[in-house]
Backbone bond lengths (Angstrom), bond angles and torsions (degrees), N, CA, C in turn:
res aa  C-N    CA-C-N  psi(-1)  N-CA   C-N-CA  omega(-1)  CA-C   N-CA-C  phi
1 L - - - 1.556 - - 1.502 109.02 -
2 R 1.205 119.33 123.83 1.445 125.76 179.67 1.546 112.34 -107.25
3 F 1.305 117.11 -58.60 1.394 120.23 -179.39 1.586 110.87 -156.78
4 T 1.213 115.47 126.90 1.448 119.39 177.49 1.622 111.23 -134.37
5 A 1.228 115.42 125.25 1.425 119.98 -177.88 1.534 111.92 -107.34
6 Y 1.302 118.64 136.17 1.449 123.91 179.43 1.589 106.26 -126.15
7 A 1.260 117.82 145.07 1.479 122.63 177.11 1.454 108.23 -108.08
8 H 1.287 122.24 144.96 1.426 129.05 175.71 1.446 107.44 -116.51
9 R 1.382 119.84 132.41 1.434 118.67 174.34 1.495 114.52 -112.37
10 H 1.352 116.80 -57.83 1.430 120.30 -176.20 1.483 116.60 -135.93
11 H 1.275 119.55 -27.35 1.449 120.95 -168.61 1.458 111.00 -132.82
12 C 1.360 114.00 114.22 1.495 127.80 177.41 1.493 110.48 -49.80
13 G 1.290 115.90 -54.66 1.448 121.54 -173.11 1.565 112.09 -54.08
14 A 1.285 114.98 -47.50 1.532 120.52 -178.36 1.588 108.16 -62.24
15 S 1.290 112.00 -48.30 1.496 118.24 178.22 1.562 111.56 -53.98
16 L 1.342 117.19 -51.61 1.403 120.33 -178.75 1.581 111.07 -64.36
17 L 1.318 116.41 -33.35 1.473 117.66 175.02 1.542 109.31 -66.30
18 L 1.254 119.56 -39.95 1.480 122.94 176.24 1.545 108.52 -62.86
19 L 1.376 118.05 -44.32 1.369 119.84 -177.19 1.620 106.88 -65.68
20 R 1.323 118.52 -42.31 1.446 118.91 173.83 1.462 113.16 -56.99
21 H 1.301 118.87 -48.89 1.423 121.98 -173.05 1.590 109.81 -64.07
22 R 1.323 117.81 -43.82 1.406 120.29 -175.54 1.510 114.05 -85.57
23 F 1.257 113.51 -23.02 1.548 116.53 -163.20 1.524 109.82 -110.93
24 F 1.340 119.36 -52.82 1.492 118.79 -176.66 1.463 114.64 -55.03
25 S 1.324 120.33 -37.98 1.476 122.30 -175.77 1.559 111.03 -63.65
26 S 1.308 115.38 -23.68 1.455 119.50 -175.18 1.536 112.88 -106.98
27 V 1.264 119.40 -7.45 1.463 122.46 -178.23 1.434 112.71 -82.74
28 Q 1.228 117.32 126.36 1.546 122.91 173.42 1.527 102.96 -128.86
29 P 1.348 119.19 84.54 1.339 118.06 -177.43 1.519 115.17 -65.94
30 N 1.297 117.73 143.05 1.411 123.12 -178.62 1.519 115.67 -78.86
31 Q 1.231 119.51 -179.27 1.426 126.77 -177.22 1.568 112.01 -56.47
32 N 1.295 118.49 -26.02 1.467 120.63 -176.14 1.583 117.06 -86.63
33 G 1.248 114.30 -8.35 1.551 117.16 173.43 1.520 113.62 89.52
34 I 1.319 110.20 -171.36 1.467 120.42 -176.80 1.429 109.37 -118.98
35 R 1.378 113.07 128.74 1.521 118.20 -178.95 1.611 101.55 -112.48
36 I 1.277 113.78 122.86 1.493 122.44 174.32 1.520 111.30 -104.47
37 F 1.279 115.51 125.38 1.495 120.90 -174.05 1.540 102.92 -120.55
38 Y 1.385 115.47 142.83 1.456 116.06 177.34 1.540 107.38 -131.02
39 A 1.342 112.00 153.08 1.478 120.79 179.97 1.577 102.36 -132.85
40 S 1.326 115.96 115.86 1.397 120.57 -174.49 1.469 117.11 -146.00
41 Q 1.292 118.11 140.53 1.456 120.35 179.70 1.451 112.33 -92.73
42 T 1.423 114.78 -32.76 1.489 118.53 -175.17 1.463 111.28 -117.37
43 G 1.323 119.55 -7.29 1.464 121.01 178.39 1.530 118.64 108.54
44 T 1.394 111.90 -6.19 1.457 119.75 -179.86 1.557 109.25 -64.73
45 A 1.224 117.96 -52.92 1.467 118.38 -179.40 1.504 111.98 -58.85
46 Q 1.264 118.31 -38.45 1.526 123.94 175.13 1.519 111.36 -57.51
47 L 1.350 111.72 -47.11 1.460 116.22 -179.25 1.649 111.31 -65.53
48 F 1.341 114.62 -38.09 1.429 116.56 179.10 1.509 109.30 -70.36
49 A 1.314 119.09 -36.21 1.497 120.86 177.50 1.468 110.74 -57.80
50 Q 1.376 114.92 -48.48 1.479 120.47 -178.27 1.652 110.00 -62.33
51 Q 1.297 110.81 -41.44 1.541 113.05 174.87 1.477 113.91 -61.66
52 L 1.330 114.72 -42.84 1.493 117.53 -179.85 1.493 110.45 -63.73
53 A 1.352 116.55 -40.36 1.517 117.53 -179.67 1.554 108.34 -61.90
54 E 1.343 115.32 -42.21 1.460 117.17 178.90 1.482 111.35 -59.16
55 R 1.371 119.31 -46.56 1.420 125.20 176.47 1.550 112.48 -54.54
56 L 1.265 116.44 -49.80 1.451 125.60 -179.82 1.554 107.74 -54.93
57 E 1.298 115.26 -49.78 1.407 122.57 -176.73 1.534 109.67 -65.12
58 D 1.411 116.37 -42.75 1.417 116.55 174.80 1.509 117.58 -65.47
59 E 1.444 117.10 -17.60 1.376 121.99 174.27 1.520 110.55 -87.30
60 G 1.384 118.47 7.08 1.470 120.04 174.45 1.465 114.70 94.20
61 L 1.425 116.86 -0.69 1.443 114.81 177.01 1.532 116.30 -80.25
62 E 1.169 120.51 141.35 1.471 127.67 -174.41 1.512 112.35 -110.03
63 D 1.276 119.37 166.25 1.379 129.93 177.88 1.578 109.33 51.17
64 V 1.371 112.45 61.08 1.481 123.21 174.28 1.499 105.56 -104.67
65 T 1.334 115.99 126.13 1.506 117.27 173.04 1.495 105.90 -122.01
66 V 1.466 111.95 157.71 1.413 121.92 -178.71 1.543 104.93 -129.55
67 Q 1.330 118.14 132.51 1.422 124.65 171.41 1.468 113.52 -158.74
68 G 1.384 112.98 162.81 1.466 119.67 -178.97 1.511 109.63 -79.47
69 L 1.293 119.59 153.56 1.496 122.53 -178.14 1.551 109.87 -68.37
70 D 1.264 116.63 -14.19 1.489 116.46 176.93 1.572 114.55 -94.97
71 E 1.236 120.00 4.37 1.474 123.06 -175.38 1.510 112.93 -82.71
72 D 1.347 118.88 -18.94 1.459 122.30 176.26 1.453 108.43 -131.27
73 P 1.356 118.72 155.07 1.480 119.27 176.11 1.605 107.24 -58.45
74 P 1.326 114.73 146.25 1.463 116.03 -179.71 1.520 116.63 -51.37
75 S 1.302 117.40 -41.71 1.468 122.00 -179.74 1.485 113.18 -64.26
76 E 1.344 119.32 -9.12 1.534 118.78 -179.10 1.521 108.77 -108.22
77 I 1.413 120.51 4.55 1.452 120.76 -173.77 1.489 111.41 -81.80
78 L 1.337 113.93 -54.14 1.479 117.15 -178.86 1.500 111.90 -92.47
79 T 1.351 114.22 108.32 1.465 119.62 -175.90 1.493 111.82 -120.30
80 P 1.290 115.92 141.17 1.542 119.21 179.87 1.501 108.52 -59.33
81 G 1.315 117.11 145.72 1.486 121.25 174.85 1.432 116.58 94.70
82 H 1.426 117.85 -14.20 1.494 120.06 173.45 1.449 108.20 -106.04
83 L 1.403 113.70 158.83 1.416 122.11 161.55 1.469 109.82 -92.25
84 H 1.344 117.32 123.09 1.475 122.35 179.26 1.470 111.54 -107.46
85 L 1.370 114.51 129.59 1.492 123.21 177.44 1.415 104.64 -115.35
86 L 1.379 119.34 117.60 1.478 122.36 178.61 1.567 108.72 -106.62
87 L 1.253 115.28 119.88 1.491 119.13 173.28 1.410 110.58 -106.82
88 T 1.370 118.47 121.22 1.435 120.71 -174.51 1.528 110.48 -138.71
89 S 1.375 111.28 143.99 1.454 117.51 169.48 1.485 106.19 -98.37
90 C 1.270 117.65 -176.24 1.469 122.93 169.87 1.570 110.01 -130.18
91 T 1.273 116.18 160.83 1.357 117.75 177.09 1.561 114.87 -132.22
92 G 1.197 121.76 162.18 1.544 120.75 -174.67 1.424 109.42 55.60
93 K 1.342 115.46 -125.13 1.445 122.45 -177.09 1.545 111.09 -107.62
94 G 1.320 114.71 60.19 1.477 121.12 178.92 1.464 115.60 86.85
95 E 1.389 118.66 15.54 1.418 115.13 -178.62 1.519 110.38 -86.99
96 P 1.346 117.30 159.82 1.461 119.12 176.52 1.430 116.95 -69.37
97 P 1.335 122.48 149.61 1.451 123.54 -176.83 1.629 104.60 -62.83
98 D 1.321 114.06 166.18 1.549 119.10 -179.67 1.552 108.97 -57.30
99 N 1.321 116.51 -44.12 1.528 115.24 -174.72 1.509 116.24 -75.44
100 A 1.403 116.93 4.09 1.447 120.66 179.22 1.576 107.10 -119.18
101 R 1.296 121.90 1.81 1.450 123.76 -174.10 1.601 111.61 -61.71
102 K 1.329 118.09 -48.51 1.417 123.10 179.29 1.506 112.46 -60.14
103 F 1.374 113.81 -46.15 1.477 117.84 178.49 1.527 112.14 -64.21
104 Y 1.290 116.78 -41.59 1.491 125.68 -179.38 1.529 108.31 -60.50
105 D 1.277 117.34 -50.38 1.514 124.68 -179.89 1.546 108.18 -62.92
106 W 1.361 117.19 -42.89 1.494 117.66 -178.64 1.474 111.02 -64.62
107 V 1.320 119.79 -47.47 1.540 125.73 179.34 1.516 109.69 -60.45
108 M 1.293 117.85 -45.15 1.462 120.66 -171.38 1.529 111.25 -72.93
109 K 1.344 120.95 -12.37 1.392 119.17 178.13 1.519 111.06 -70.59
110 D 1.342 122.18 -30.76 1.392 126.67 -179.53 1.582 109.19 -161.02
111 P 1.228 117.37 70.30 1.571 119.27 -171.88 1.498 111.77 -59.68
112 S 1.350 121.63 -38.36 1.412 118.70 -175.46 1.552 111.04 -66.99
113 A 1.205 119.97 -27.44 1.477 122.04 -176.57 1.583 107.75 -82.44
114 K 1.355 114.55 -34.74 1.483 116.67 -175.52 1.590 108.65 -85.42
115 L 1.264 117.13 -19.37 1.524 118.65 179.51 1.547 106.52 -112.19
116 S 1.333 115.14 58.46 1.455 120.30 -176.75 1.584 111.85 -77.16
117 D 1.252 115.41 -176.59 1.456 118.65 -174.18 1.443 112.35 -63.56
118 G 1.289 119.90 -29.35 1.485 121.82 -174.10 1.541 110.42 -77.25
119 I 1.348 119.96 -6.58 1.441 119.26 -170.82 1.535 108.47 -105.37
120 N 1.291 115.84 119.16 1.531 124.39 -179.11 1.511 106.05 -100.36
121 F 1.289 114.79 124.15 1.593 117.04 175.22 1.455 112.46 -153.11
122 A 1.268 115.97 163.26 1.451 124.61 174.44 1.627 105.17 -140.40
123 V 1.297 115.10 149.47 1.444 120.75 179.97 1.509 110.94 -119.95
124 F 1.315 116.04 135.26 1.448 122.51 175.58 1.367 107.97 -119.70
125 G 1.391 119.11 109.62 1.467 120.40 -172.48 1.520 111.97 -103.17
126 L 1.332 118.46 138.75 1.427 124.61 -179.20 1.497 110.12 -110.87
127 G 1.256 121.18 135.85 1.422 119.57 -178.78 1.506 108.91 -172.90
128 N 1.346 114.73 172.37 1.477 115.67 -177.07 1.528 110.32 -120.37
129 E 1.361 116.74 10.76 1.417 121.49 179.40 1.534 109.18 -129.98
C-alpha cells in the first residue's frame, strides 16, 4: 500500500464503509501496528480518527494508536514498519488545519525523501468542496 486517498462529503458512516470495502481486504498490517493521525480545525477529523480506530479494533486488528499530527515532532511521525493513516480536514481555501502546519511544512520541503519506499500510508481527506 503506497497511497490511497478518500474524499468525505457528508456522511461518516458511508465513508467508513467505503474505506472498509476498499481497504480492509488488502491491509495486512505488520508487526508494528497502525498509527492513525488526525489534523482537525473543529474536531471532526479527530472524531473520525477515533471511530476508525474502533472499527479497526472491531475487525481484530491490534496495536492501533490515535494522535494529533502536532503531538510528535514531524520527523518522528512517519516511521518505517508502521501503517500510517492520516485523517485531515482543510481550512480556508485548502490550507492545512493549525495542528498540521508543522508536519505539512516539513513534508513539503522534500516530499520524495520523506515519503520513501519504507513508509506505508493512506490519506483520508475531509472537505466541503
